[in-house]
BALOBA-1460 file (C-alpha; in Angstrom, 3 decimals):
// residues 367
<rec num="1" residu="m" x="-6.594" y="-13.366" z="-33.274"/>
<rec num="2" residu="q" x="-8.978" y="-11.381" z="-31.072"/>
<rec num="3" residu="e" x="-7.308" y="-13.095" z="-27.972"/>
<rec num="4" residu="d" x="-4.008" y="-11.706" z="-29.164"/>
<rec num="5" residu="f" x="-5.447" y="-8.244" z="-29.242"/>
<rec num="6" residu="e" x="-6.801" y="-8.619" z="-25.798"/>
<rec num="7" residu="e" x="-3.437" y="-9.781" z="-24.415"/>
<rec num="8" residu="e" x="-1.659" y="-6.824" z="-25.882"/>
<rec num="9" residu="i" x="-4.419" y="-4.556" z="-24.403"/>
<rec num="10" residu="d" x="-3.668" y="-5.954" z="-21.181"/>
<rec num="11" residu="a" x="0.163" y="-6.045" z="-21.551"/>
<rec num="12" residu="s" x="0.235" y="-2.374" z="-20.768"/>
<rec num="13" residu="e" x="2.287" y="-0.096" z="-18.138"/>
<rec num="14" residu="e" x="-0.250" y="-0.784" z="-15.426"/>
<rec num="15" residu="q" x="-1.887" y="-3.910" z="-13.788"/>
<rec num="16" residu="e" x="-4.973" y="-2.868" z="-12.204"/>
<rec num="17" residu="l" x="-6.643" y="-5.622" z="-9.975"/>
<rec num="18" residu="f" x="-10.397" y="-6.266" z="-9.468"/>
<rec num="19" residu="e" x="-12.137" y="-7.676" z="-6.634"/>
<rec num="20" residu="h" x="-14.107" y="-10.541" z="-7.428"/>
<rec num="21" residu="f" x="-14.807" y="-11.771" z="-3.810"/>
<rec num="22" residu="h" x="-15.179" y="-10.271" z="-0.432"/>
<rec num="23" residu="l" x="-15.924" y="-11.664" z="2.977"/>
<rec num="24" residu="v" x="-15.700" y="-10.813" z="6.543"/>
<rec num="25" residu="v" x="-15.016" y="-13.827" z="8.782"/>
<rec num="26" residu="d" x="-17.712" y="-14.770" z="11.446"/>
<rec num="27" residu="k" x="-16.424" y="-13.891" z="15.043"/>
<rec num="28" residu="g" x="-16.919" y="-17.342" z="16.148"/>
<rec num="29" residu="q" x="-14.793" y="-19.088" z="13.207"/>
<rec num="30" residu="s" x="-12.218" y="-21.384" z="14.303"/>
<rec num="31" residu="m" x="-8.865" y="-21.315" z="12.777"/>
<rec num="32" residu="l" x="-8.812" y="-23.242" z="9.411"/>
<rec num="33" residu="r" x="-6.566" y="-23.301" z="6.280"/>
<rec num="34" residu="i" x="-7.925" y="-20.562" z="3.894"/>
<rec num="35" residu="d" x="-8.018" y="-22.919" z="0.805"/>
<rec num="36" residu="k" x="-10.500" y="-25.341" z="2.833"/>
<rec num="37" residu="f" x="-12.424" y="-21.946" z="4.111"/>
<rec num="38" residu="l" x="-12.988" y="-20.761" z="0.929"/>
<rec num="39" residu="m" x="-13.850" y="-23.983" z="-0.739"/>
<rec num="40" residu="n" x="-17.037" y="-23.879" z="1.718"/>
<rec num="41" residu="r" x="-17.748" y="-20.371" z="0.850"/>
<rec num="42" residu="m" x="-17.437" y="-19.882" z="-2.934"/>
<rec num="43" residu="e" x="-19.185" y="-21.651" z="-5.777"/>
<rec num="44" residu="n" x="-17.684" y="-23.529" z="-8.376"/>
<rec num="45" residu="a" x="-14.262" y="-22.981" z="-6.754"/>
<rec num="46" residu="s" x="-12.090" y="-26.167" z="-6.425"/>
<rec num="47" residu="r" x="-9.183" y="-26.402" z="-3.959"/>
<rec num="48" residu="t" x="-6.577" y="-26.512" z="-6.607"/>
<rec num="49" residu="k" x="-8.007" y="-23.226" z="-8.211"/>
<rec num="50" residu="i" x="-7.999" y="-21.540" z="-4.882"/>
<rec num="51" residu="q" x="-4.418" y="-22.653" z="-4.150"/>
<rec num="52" residu="a" x="-3.512" y="-21.396" z="-7.532"/>
<rec num="53" residu="a" x="-4.963" y="-18.002" z="-6.693"/>
<rec num="54" residu="a" x="-3.005" y="-17.877" z="-3.602"/>
<rec num="55" residu="d" x="0.256" y="-18.681" z="-5.285"/>
<rec num="56" residu="a" x="-0.631" y="-15.835" z="-7.937"/>
<rec num="57" residu="g" x="-0.806" y="-13.318" z="-4.897"/>
<rec num="58" residu="s" x="-4.730" y="-12.989" z="-5.814"/>
<rec num="59" residu="i" x="-5.827" y="-13.885" z="-2.222"/>
<rec num="60" residu="l" x="-5.632" y="-11.246" z="0.199"/>
<rec num="61" residu="v" x="-6.381" y="-11.156" z="4.073"/>
<rec num="62" residu="n" x="-6.617" y="-7.746" z="5.597"/>
<rec num="63" residu="e" x="-5.417" y="-6.279" z="2.288"/>
<rec num="64" residu="k" x="-2.041" y="-8.342" z="2.267"/>
<rec num="65" residu="p" x="-1.560" y="-11.576" z="0.169"/>
<rec num="66" residu="v" x="-1.708" y="-14.834" z="1.899"/>
<rec num="67" residu="k" x="-0.465" y="-18.379" z="1.006"/>
<rec num="68" residu="s" x="-3.076" y="-21.354" z="0.777"/>
<rec num="69" residu="s" x="-2.057" y="-22.588" z="4.155"/>
<rec num="70" residu="y" x="-2.893" y="-19.296" z="5.866"/>
<rec num="71" residu="k" x="-5.013" y="-19.983" z="9.038"/>
<rec num="72" residu="v" x="-8.440" y="-17.986" z="8.885"/>
<rec num="73" residu="k" x="-9.160" y="-16.023" z="11.840"/>
<rec num="74" residu="p" x="-12.186" y="-14.331" z="13.280"/>
<rec num="75" residu="l" x="-13.193" y="-10.953" z="11.830"/>
<rec num="76" residu="d" x="-10.439" y="-11.382" z="8.891"/>
<rec num="77" residu="v" x="-11.400" y="-9.389" z="5.845"/>
<rec num="78" residu="i" x="-10.798" y="-11.644" z="2.843"/>
<rec num="79" residu="s" x="-10.716" y="-10.417" z="-0.831"/>
<rec num="80" residu="i" x="-10.031" y="-12.170" z="-3.870"/>
<rec num="81" residu="v" x="-8.599" y="-9.929" z="-6.564"/>
<rec num="82" residu="l" x="-7.763" y="-10.592" z="-10.254"/>
<rec num="83" residu="p" x="-6.552" y="-8.654" z="-13.193"/>
<rec num="84" residu="t" x="-9.744" y="-9.290" z="-15.230"/>
<rec num="85" residu="p" x="-13.075" y="-7.284" z="-14.007"/>
<rec num="86" residu="p" x="-16.149" y="-8.940" z="-13.032"/>
<rec num="87" residu="k" x="-18.542" y="-9.320" z="-15.843"/>
<rec num="88" residu="d" x="-21.210" y="-7.322" z="-13.775"/>
<rec num="89" residu="t" x="-19.066" y="-4.291" z="-13.091"/>
<rec num="90" residu="e" x="-20.911" y="-1.102" z="-13.511"/>
<rec num="91" residu="i" x="-19.269" y="2.000" z="-14.501"/>
<rec num="92" residu="v" x="-20.606" y="4.970" z="-13.105"/>
<rec num="93" residu="p" x="-20.377" y="8.189" z="-15.181"/>
<rec num="94" residu="e" x="-18.545" y="11.189" z="-13.267"/>
<rec num="95" residu="d" x="-17.943" y="14.542" z="-14.264"/>
<rec num="96" residu="i" x="-14.486" y="14.710" z="-14.091"/>
<rec num="97" residu="p" x="-12.423" y="17.151" z="-16.187"/>
<rec num="98" residu="l" x="-10.300" y="15.891" z="-19.009"/>
<rec num="99" residu="n" x="-7.361" y="17.425" z="-20.982"/>
<rec num="100" residu="i" x="-8.484" y="16.497" z="-24.347"/>
<rec num="101" residu="i" x="-5.878" y="17.072" z="-26.972"/>
<rec num="102" residu="y" x="-7.767" y="15.855" z="-29.914"/>
<rec num="103" residu="e" x="-11.417" y="14.366" z="-30.661"/>
<rec num="104" residu="d" x="-13.148" y="13.156" z="-33.692"/>
<rec num="105" residu="d" x="-15.817" y="10.870" z="-34.385"/>
<rec num="106" residu="d" x="-13.431" y="7.847" z="-34.232"/>
<rec num="107" residu="v" x="-10.865" y="8.690" z="-31.665"/>
<rec num="108" residu="l" x="-10.409" y="10.558" z="-28.407"/>
<rec num="109" residu="l" x="-6.881" y="11.602" z="-27.166"/>
<rec num="110" residu="v" x="-6.351" y="12.551" z="-23.549"/>
<rec num="111" residu="n" x="-3.306" y="13.822" z="-21.777"/>
<rec num="112" residu="k" x="-3.729" y="11.812" z="-18.377"/>
<rec num="113" residu="n" x="-2.616" y="13.833" z="-15.264"/>
<rec num="114" residu="p" x="-0.479" y="11.978" z="-12.774"/>
<rec num="115" residu="g" x="-2.424" y="10.247" z="-9.945"/>
<rec num="116" residu="m" x="-5.416" y="9.475" z="-12.088"/>
<rec num="117" residu="v" x="-6.356" y="5.509" z="-12.255"/>
<rec num="118" residu="v" x="-7.160" y="4.459" z="-15.695"/>
<rec num="119" residu="h" x="-10.244" y="2.439" z="-14.846"/>
<rec num="120" residu="p" x="-12.013" y="1.021" z="-11.778"/>
<rec num="121" residu="g" x="-10.345" y="-1.566" z="-10.071"/>
<rec num="122" residu="y" x="-9.642" y="-2.868" z="-6.327"/>
<rec num="123" residu="n" x="-9.570" y="0.150" z="-3.997"/>
<rec num="124" residu="n" x="-10.263" y="2.348" z="-6.986"/>
<rec num="125" residu="v" x="-14.049" y="2.344" z="-7.738"/>
<rec num="126" residu="s" x="-14.544" y="5.828" z="-8.850"/>
<rec num="127" residu="g" x="-12.382" y="8.989" z="-10.011"/>
<rec num="128" residu="t" x="-10.961" y="6.903" z="-12.711"/>
<rec num="129" residu="l" x="-10.416" y="7.930" z="-16.416"/>
<rec num="130" residu="v" x="-12.879" y="5.473" z="-17.540"/>
<rec num="131" residu="n" x="-15.583" y="7.101" z="-15.000"/>
<rec num="132" residu="a" x="-14.803" y="10.486" z="-16.767"/>
<rec num="133" residu="l" x="-14.996" y="8.990" z="-20.247"/>
<rec num="134" residu="a" x="-18.495" y="7.409" z="-19.611"/>
<rec num="135" residu="w" x="-19.506" y="10.935" z="-18.605"/>
<rec num="136" residu="h" x="-17.833" y="12.860" z="-21.445"/>
<rec num="137" residu="l" x="-19.283" y="10.363" z="-24.140"/>
<rec num="138" residu="k" x="-22.709" y="9.872" z="-22.736"/>
<rec num="139" residu="g" x="-25.084" y="8.972" z="-25.765"/>
<rec num="140" residu="n" x="-22.241" y="6.956" z="-27.495"/>
<rec num="141" residu="e" x="-23.762" y="3.254" z="-28.049"/>
<rec num="142" residu="f" x="-20.157" y="1.747" z="-28.074"/>
<rec num="143" residu="m" x="-19.378" y="3.350" z="-24.680"/>
<rec num="144" residu="e" x="-22.975" y="2.296" z="-23.196"/>
<rec num="145" residu="e" x="-22.772" y="-1.622" z="-23.873"/>
<rec num="146" residu="k" x="-21.860" y="-2.243" z="-20.254"/>
<rec num="147" residu="n" x="-17.985" y="-2.527" z="-21.358"/>
<rec num="148" residu="i" x="-16.127" y="-1.913" z="-18.339"/>
<rec num="149" residu="r" x="-13.090" y="-0.807" z="-20.491"/>
<rec num="150" residu="p" x="-14.828" y="1.247" z="-22.797"/>
<rec num="151" residu="g" x="-12.503" y="2.240" z="-25.909"/>
<rec num="152" residu="l" x="-9.395" y="1.506" z="-24.159"/>
<rec num="153" residu="v" x="-6.720" y="-0.084" z="-26.410"/>
<rec num="154" residu="h" x="-3.822" y="0.594" z="-23.737"/>
<rec num="155" residu="r" x="-3.311" y="2.047" z="-20.419"/>
<rec num="156" residu="i" x="-0.494" y="3.754" z="-18.371"/>
<rec num="157" residu="d" x="0.101" y="3.632" z="-14.790"/>
<rec num="158" residu="k" x="-1.636" y="5.625" z="-12.233"/>
<rec num="159" residu="n" x="1.494" y="7.760" z="-11.506"/>
<rec num="160" residu="t" x="2.606" y="8.024" z="-14.818"/>
<rec num="161" residu="s" x="1.325" y="11.121" z="-16.897"/>
<rec num="162" residu="g" x="0.765" y="11.418" z="-20.895"/>
<rec num="163" residu="i" x="-1.164" y="10.624" z="-23.794"/>
<rec num="164" residu="l" x="-3.673" y="7.765" z="-24.059"/>
<rec num="165" residu="v" x="-6.150" y="7.022" z="-27.104"/>
<rec num="166" residu="i" x="-9.681" y="5.753" z="-26.895"/>
<rec num="167" residu="a" x="-11.481" y="4.367" z="-29.594"/>
<rec num="168" residu="k" x="-15.196" y="5.763" z="-29.864"/>
<rec num="169" residu="n" x="-16.706" y="3.018" z="-32.273"/>
<rec num="170" residu="e" x="-15.885" y="-0.873" z="-32.798"/>
<rec num="171" residu="i" x="-14.169" y="-0.302" z="-36.155"/>
<rec num="172" residu="a" x="-11.738" y="2.109" z="-34.456"/>
<rec num="173" residu="m" x="-11.171" y="-0.285" z="-31.677"/>
<rec num="174" residu="t" x="-10.516" y="-3.226" z="-34.232"/>
<rec num="175" residu="h" x="-7.900" y="-1.045" z="-36.097"/>
<rec num="176" residu="l" x="-6.174" y="0.550" z="-33.086"/>
<rec num="177" residu="a" x="-5.963" y="-2.876" z="-31.343"/>
<rec num="178" residu="k" x="-4.175" y="-4.317" z="-34.401"/>
<rec num="179" residu="q" x="-1.554" y="-1.708" z="-34.445"/>
<rec num="180" residu="f" x="-0.693" y="-2.275" z="-31.067"/>
<rec num="181" residu="f" x="-0.646" y="-5.803" z="-31.724"/>
<rec num="182" residu="d" x="1.626" y="-5.308" z="-34.635"/>
<rec num="183" residu="h" x="3.876" y="-2.845" z="-32.767"/>
<rec num="184" residu="s" x="3.424" y="-0.278" z="-35.394"/>
<rec num="185" residu="i" x="2.218" y="2.415" z="-33.004"/>
<rec num="186" residu="e" x="4.834" y="4.714" z="-32.331"/>
<rec num="187" residu="r" x="4.966" y="5.424" z="-28.655"/>
<rec num="188" residu="t" x="7.882" y="7.489" z="-26.892"/>
<rec num="189" residu="y" x="8.224" y="8.294" z="-23.129"/>
<rec num="190" residu="q" x="10.529" y="10.624" z="-21.284"/>
<rec num="191" residu="a" x="11.960" y="9.434" z="-17.976"/>
<rec num="192" residu="l" x="14.035" y="11.161" z="-15.448"/>
<rec num="193" residu="v" x="16.427" y="8.492" z="-14.216"/>
<rec num="194" residu="w" x="19.224" y="8.179" z="-11.838"/>
<rec num="195" residu="g" x="22.895" y="8.067" z="-13.035"/>
<rec num="196" residu="d" x="24.953" y="9.048" z="-16.000"/>
<rec num="197" residu="l" x="24.152" y="6.465" z="-18.651"/>
<rec num="198" residu="a" x="27.301" y="5.070" z="-20.264"/>
<rec num="199" residu="e" x="26.020" y="5.213" z="-23.694"/>
<rec num="200" residu="d" x="23.935" y="7.744" z="-25.718"/>
<rec num="201" residu="q" x="21.510" y="5.175" z="-26.703"/>
<rec num="202" residu="g" x="20.860" y="1.665" z="-26.413"/>
<rec num="203" residu="t" x="18.084" y="-1.360" z="-26.265"/>
<rec num="204" residu="i" x="17.058" y="-3.395" z="-23.401"/>
<rec num="205" residu="t" x="15.466" y="-6.598" z="-23.781"/>
<rec num="206" residu="g" x="14.386" y="-9.620" z="-21.771"/>
<rec num="207" residu="y" x="11.464" y="-11.630" z="-20.308"/>
<rec num="208" residu="i" x="9.246" y="-9.817" z="-17.828"/>
<rec num="209" residu="g" x="7.312" y="-11.642" z="-15.322"/>
<rec num="210" residu="r" x="6.296" y="-11.416" z="-11.716"/>
<rec num="211" residu="s" x="8.888" y="-11.079" z="-8.936"/>
<rec num="212" residu="a" x="9.018" y="-14.254" z="-7.035"/>
<rec num="213" residu="r" x="9.562" y="-12.376" z="-3.723"/>
<rec num="214" residu="d" x="6.792" y="-9.904" z="-4.380"/>
<rec num="215" residu="r" x="4.014" y="-10.684" z="-6.807"/>
<rec num="216" residu="k" x="2.935" y="-7.256" z="-6.923"/>
<rec num="217" residu="i" x="6.104" y="-6.099" z="-8.818"/>
<rec num="218" residu="f" x="7.857" y="-7.519" z="-11.925"/>
<rec num="219" residu="q" x="11.224" y="-8.274" z="-12.760"/>
<rec num="220" residu="l" x="13.357" y="-9.047" z="-15.744"/>
<rec num="221" residu="y" x="14.294" y="-12.715" z="-16.651"/>
<rec num="222" residu="d" x="16.651" y="-14.433" z="-19.119"/>
<rec num="223" residu="d" x="14.234" y="-17.493" z="-19.054"/>
<rec num="224" residu="p" x="11.363" y="-17.127" z="-21.347"/>
<rec num="225" residu="e" x="9.182" y="-19.527" z="-19.049"/>
<rec num="226" residu="k" x="9.293" y="-16.925" z="-16.518"/>
<rec num="227" residu="g" x="7.840" y="-14.005" z="-18.337"/>
<rec num="228" residu="k" x="6.853" y="-12.208" z="-21.806"/>
<rec num="229" residu="w" x="9.579" y="-10.821" z="-24.026"/>
<rec num="230" residu="s" x="9.986" y="-7.064" z="-23.832"/>
<rec num="231" residu="v" x="11.939" y="-4.616" z="-26.067"/>
<rec num="232" residu="t" x="12.846" y="-0.922" z="-25.098"/>
<rec num="233" residu="h" x="14.895" y="1.577" z="-26.873"/>
<rec num="234" residu="y" x="16.079" y="4.543" z="-25.246"/>
<rec num="235" residu="r" x="18.472" y="7.662" z="-25.998"/>
<rec num="236" residu="v" x="19.824" y="10.211" z="-23.844"/>
<rec num="237" residu="i" x="18.331" y="13.744" z="-24.072"/>
<rec num="238" residu="e" x="20.111" y="15.730" z="-21.542"/>
<rec num="239" residu="r" x="22.794" y="14.665" z="-18.948"/>
<rec num="240" residu="l" x="22.342" y="16.394" z="-15.590"/>
<rec num="241" residu="g" x="25.148" y="14.760" z="-13.270"/>
<rec num="242" residu="y" x="23.658" y="12.514" z="-10.818"/>
<rec num="243" residu="v" x="20.293" y="12.284" z="-13.100"/>
<rec num="244" residu="s" x="19.669" y="11.918" z="-16.769"/>
<rec num="245" residu="l" x="16.616" y="13.107" z="-19.011"/>
<rec num="246" residu="i" x="15.986" y="10.147" z="-21.458"/>
<rec num="247" residu="e" x="13.511" y="9.214" z="-24.133"/>
<rec num="248" residu="c" x="12.245" y="5.558" z="-24.469"/>
<rec num="249" residu="k" x="10.532" y="4.107" z="-27.442"/>
<rec num="250" residu="l" x="8.438" y="0.991" z="-26.378"/>
<rec num="251" residu="e" x="8.610" y="-2.055" z="-28.997"/>
<rec num="252" residu="t" x="6.461" y="-4.096" z="-26.762"/>
<rec num="253" residu="g" x="3.983" y="-3.037" z="-24.015"/>
<rec num="254" residu="r" x="4.532" y="-5.284" z="-20.997"/>
<rec num="255" residu="t" x="3.232" y="-4.129" z="-17.434"/>
<rec num="256" residu="h" x="5.641" y="-1.723" z="-15.812"/>
<rec num="257" residu="q" x="8.058" y="-2.530" z="-18.795"/>
<rec num="258" residu="i" x="10.215" y="0.916" z="-18.816"/>
<rec num="259" residu="r" x="10.529" y="0.908" z="-15.013"/>
<rec num="260" residu="v" x="11.429" y="-2.702" z="-14.795"/>
<rec num="261" residu="h" x="13.852" y="-2.314" z="-17.851"/>
<rec num="262" residu="l" x="15.555" y="0.842" z="-16.547"/>
<rec num="263" residu="r" x="15.899" y="-0.786" z="-12.979"/>
<rec num="264" residu="s" x="17.472" y="-3.612" z="-14.547"/>
<rec num="265" residu="i" x="20.456" y="-1.637" z="-16.035"/>
<rec num="266" residu="g" x="21.101" y="0.258" z="-12.515"/>
<rec num="267" residu="h" x="19.242" y="3.512" z="-13.611"/>
<rec num="268" residu="p" x="15.828" y="3.235" z="-11.752"/>
<rec num="269" residu="i" x="13.330" y="6.248" z="-12.504"/>
<rec num="270" residu="f" x="13.777" y="9.110" z="-10.270"/>
<rec num="271" residu="s" x="11.194" y="9.056" z="-7.324"/>
<rec num="272" residu="d" x="9.882" y="5.574" z="-8.354"/>
<rec num="273" residu="s" x="9.018" y="4.080" z="-4.746"/>
<rec num="274" residu="t" x="8.249" y="0.566" z="-6.311"/>
<rec num="275" residu="y" x="11.606" y="-0.080" z="-8.253"/>
<rec num="276" residu="g" x="14.001" y="1.616" z="-6.185"/>
<rec num="277" residu="g" x="14.085" y="5.272" z="-7.432"/>
<rec num="278" residu="a" x="12.658" y="6.857" z="-4.498"/>
<rec num="279" residu="q" x="16.046" y="6.959" z="-2.346"/>
<rec num="280" residu="i" x="19.540" y="8.626" z="-3.115"/>
<rec num="281" residu="v" x="20.993" y="6.370" z="-5.643"/>
<rec num="282" residu="k" x="23.535" y="8.447" z="-7.052"/>
<rec num="283" residu="g" x="25.517" y="11.652" z="-5.422"/>
<rec num="284" residu="t" x="27.472" y="12.727" z="-2.332"/>
<rec num="285" residu="s" x="26.812" y="12.233" z="1.247"/>
<rec num="286" residu="f" x="26.590" y="16.039" z="1.725"/>
<rec num="287" residu="t" x="23.679" y="16.907" z="4.164"/>
<rec num="288" residu="r" x="22.447" y="19.646" z="1.974"/>
<rec num="289" residu="y" x="22.722" y="17.554" z="-1.337"/>
<rec num="290" residu="k" x="20.251" y="14.917" z="0.503"/>
<rec num="291" residu="q" x="17.989" y="17.905" z="1.561"/>
<rec num="292" residu="f" x="18.000" y="18.949" z="-2.062"/>
<rec num="293" residu="v" x="16.842" y="15.375" z="-3.348"/>
<rec num="294" residu="e" x="14.420" y="15.159" z="-0.656"/>
<rec num="295" residu="n" x="12.771" y="18.543" z="-1.843"/>
<rec num="296" residu="c" x="12.541" y="17.099" z="-5.720"/>
<rec num="297" residu="f" x="10.767" y="14.008" z="-4.162"/>
<rec num="298" residu="t" x="8.354" y="15.987" z="-2.603"/>
<rec num="299" residu="l" x="7.838" y="18.275" z="-5.332"/>
<rec num="300" residu="m" x="7.312" y="15.212" z="-7.496"/>
<rec num="301" residu="p" x="6.158" y="12.434" z="-5.373"/>
<rec num="302" residu="r" x="5.618" y="9.631" z="-8.060"/>
<rec num="303" residu="q" x="7.914" y="8.241" z="-10.826"/>
<rec num="304" residu="g" x="9.030" y="10.747" z="-13.267"/>
<rec num="305" residu="l" x="7.874" y="9.168" z="-16.374"/>
<rec num="306" residu="h" x="5.523" y="10.854" z="-19.188"/>
<rec num="307" residu="a" x="3.945" y="9.032" z="-22.185"/>
<rec num="308" residu="k" x="5.189" y="11.934" z="-24.503"/>
<rec num="309" residu="s" x="4.001" y="11.141" z="-27.750"/>
<rec num="310" residu="l" x="1.614" y="8.776" z="-29.584"/>
<rec num="311" residu="g" x="1.401" y="8.206" z="-33.618"/>
<rec num="312" residu="f" x="-0.770" y="6.039" z="-35.361"/>
<rec num="313" residu="v" x="-2.802" y="5.439" z="-38.616"/>
<rec num="314" residu="h" x="-6.216" y="6.815" z="-38.189"/>
<rec num="315" residu="p" x="-8.791" y="4.069" z="-38.487"/>
<rec num="316" residu="a" x="-11.075" y="6.195" z="-40.962"/>
<rec num="317" residu="s" x="-8.839" y="8.387" z="-42.870"/>
<rec num="318" residu="k" x="-5.939" y="5.879" z="-42.881"/>
<rec num="319" residu="k" x="-3.581" y="8.678" z="-42.780"/>
<rec num="320" residu="t" x="-0.389" y="8.621" z="-39.875"/>
<rec num="321" residu="i" x="-0.879" y="10.968" z="-37.281"/>
<rec num="322" residu="l" x="1.299" y="11.972" z="-34.604"/>
<rec num="323" residu="f" x="0.381" y="13.733" z="-31.133"/>
<rec num="324" residu="n" x="2.646" y="15.420" z="-28.406"/>
<rec num="325" residu="s" x="2.255" y="16.434" z="-24.739"/>
<rec num="326" residu="d" x="4.023" y="18.706" z="-22.735"/>
<rec num="327" residu="l" x="5.572" y="17.433" z="-19.462"/>
<rec num="328" residu="p" x="3.317" y="17.941" z="-16.420"/>
<rec num="329" residu="e" x="4.476" y="20.947" z="-14.078"/>
<rec num="330" residu="d" x="5.935" y="18.835" z="-11.351"/>
<rec num="331" residu="f" x="8.134" y="16.774" z="-13.649"/>
<rec num="332" residu="q" x="9.071" y="20.096" z="-15.333"/>
<rec num="333" residu="q" x="9.807" y="21.835" z="-12.190"/>
<rec num="334" residu="v" x="12.355" y="18.951" z="-10.959"/>
<rec num="335" residu="i" x="14.023" y="18.995" z="-14.332"/>
<rec num="336" residu="d" x="14.657" y="22.752" z="-13.853"/>
<rec num="337" residu="k" x="16.038" y="22.267" z="-10.402"/>
<rec num="338" residu="w" x="18.400" y="19.403" z="-11.733"/>
<rec num="339" residu="r" x="19.522" y="21.837" z="-14.312"/>
<rec num="340" residu="h" x="20.429" y="24.631" z="-11.702"/>
<rec num="341" residu="y" x="22.022" y="22.146" z="-9.561"/>
<rec num="342" residu="n" x="24.125" y="20.662" z="-12.410"/>
<rec num="343" residu="q" x="25.160" y="24.169" z="-13.414"/>
<rec num="344" residu="y" x="26.251" y="25.521" z="-9.899"/>
<rec num="345" residu="k" x="26.759" y="22.157" z="-7.904"/>
<rec num="346" residu="p" x="26.207" y="24.307" z="-4.487"/>
<rec num="347" residu="f" x="25.821" y="21.385" z="-2.293"/>
<rec num="348" residu="e" x="28.969" y="19.215" z="-3.396"/>
<rec num="349" residu="e" x="31.524" y="18.198" z="-0.663"/>
<rec num="350" residu="p" x="34.921" y="19.993" z="-1.362"/>
<rec num="351" residu="d" x="37.471" y="17.601" z="-3.034"/>
<rec num="352" residu="d" x="40.125" y="18.621" z="-0.226"/>
<rec num="353" residu="t" x="38.594" y="17.255" z="2.887"/>
<rec num="354" residu="k" x="41.646" y="18.959" z="4.879"/>
<rec num="355" residu="l" x="40.632" y="22.451" z="4.588"/>
<rec num="356" residu="d" x="40.788" y="24.392" z="7.715"/>
<rec num="357" residu="k" x="37.597" y="25.777" z="9.395"/>
<rec num="358" residu="d" x="37.958" y="29.203" z="7.919"/>
<rec num="359" residu="s" x="38.052" y="27.985" z="4.406"/>
<rec num="360" residu="k" x="34.994" y="25.826" z="4.868"/>
<rec num="361" residu="k" x="33.027" y="28.585" z="6.473"/>
<rec num="362" residu="a" x="33.985" y="30.758" z="3.434"/>
<rec num="363" residu="m" x="33.007" y="27.867" z="0.959"/>
<rec num="364" residu="n" x="29.460" y="27.472" z="3.017"/>
<rec num="365" residu="a" x="29.162" y="31.429" z="2.919"/>
<rec num="366" residu="k" x="29.700" y="31.454" z="-0.817"/>
<rec num="367" residu="n" x="27.184" y="28.554" z="-1.582"/>
């Protein structure tokens, strides 16, 4: 059962990668297949395992995934990255401010700012939430057991904001992990998505797995052999013309679940560069409208997704508690801009394209 808990902890909204191997190829190295090259450089690594790692996109050369047939060249920088951290990973406490919304002897709830990585990984060795927690919880034995993921029962994307719960002792960790595994945790997200959804509410299901074309992203499949089962319930909060503000409730917690699900129904999250939301998906071709959208992207240069609320049974009191968080400033400002746009529609092309020049000038002056 503990393995099941760990799987649910890893099945989250973010897939950090940890560097397990790093090497710079010698200047005099002759060209050689990377699977053969690594067999001679790594202990206890068979060619089959190395090829499997390459197929999974875990072998990087100069920060780009390569196939096992790649020919190593002089001065190539080779890394092997995996979703599980090395056993000897050291967490350095850092005095980083945390937005704490609740804390007692058992649990700590943080409203994570967008842009903060949850724990150290490949290319993110410091400045993470875990580094901040290591500082804030100095003296807590549970946090100092060289655990690279101290107290984390779940996590969210670097560029997703919102609530995270952290267990402060082993009993709390076990209780919370079981609730996540049983899907009894109440989690709601708010997302700004492209388009006007046809229904006021709905459910998206499917099997989420890595994309065959790009191993860094995920997609929805009908085939259970290609991914893990996932369920997201959504309802429309506010319709804003070319975009909509919706609420999402997670029944499962797969990597990038909400982002993948919403893209699959043609409503990618606004400003989500990974899943097609950082371009104009809906709207007119009017130049001033394009500029308006670009201004929104500049204001919120990350996906419009926020972990709004989190409810669970407290591990000590056994009472159900629910926490809410406000939208971050960048998210709220973009919503306000769309509300204003939807009310006045200042940049719409006129329906009558045959208006004379004087009429068009008058309309532009009015806008």
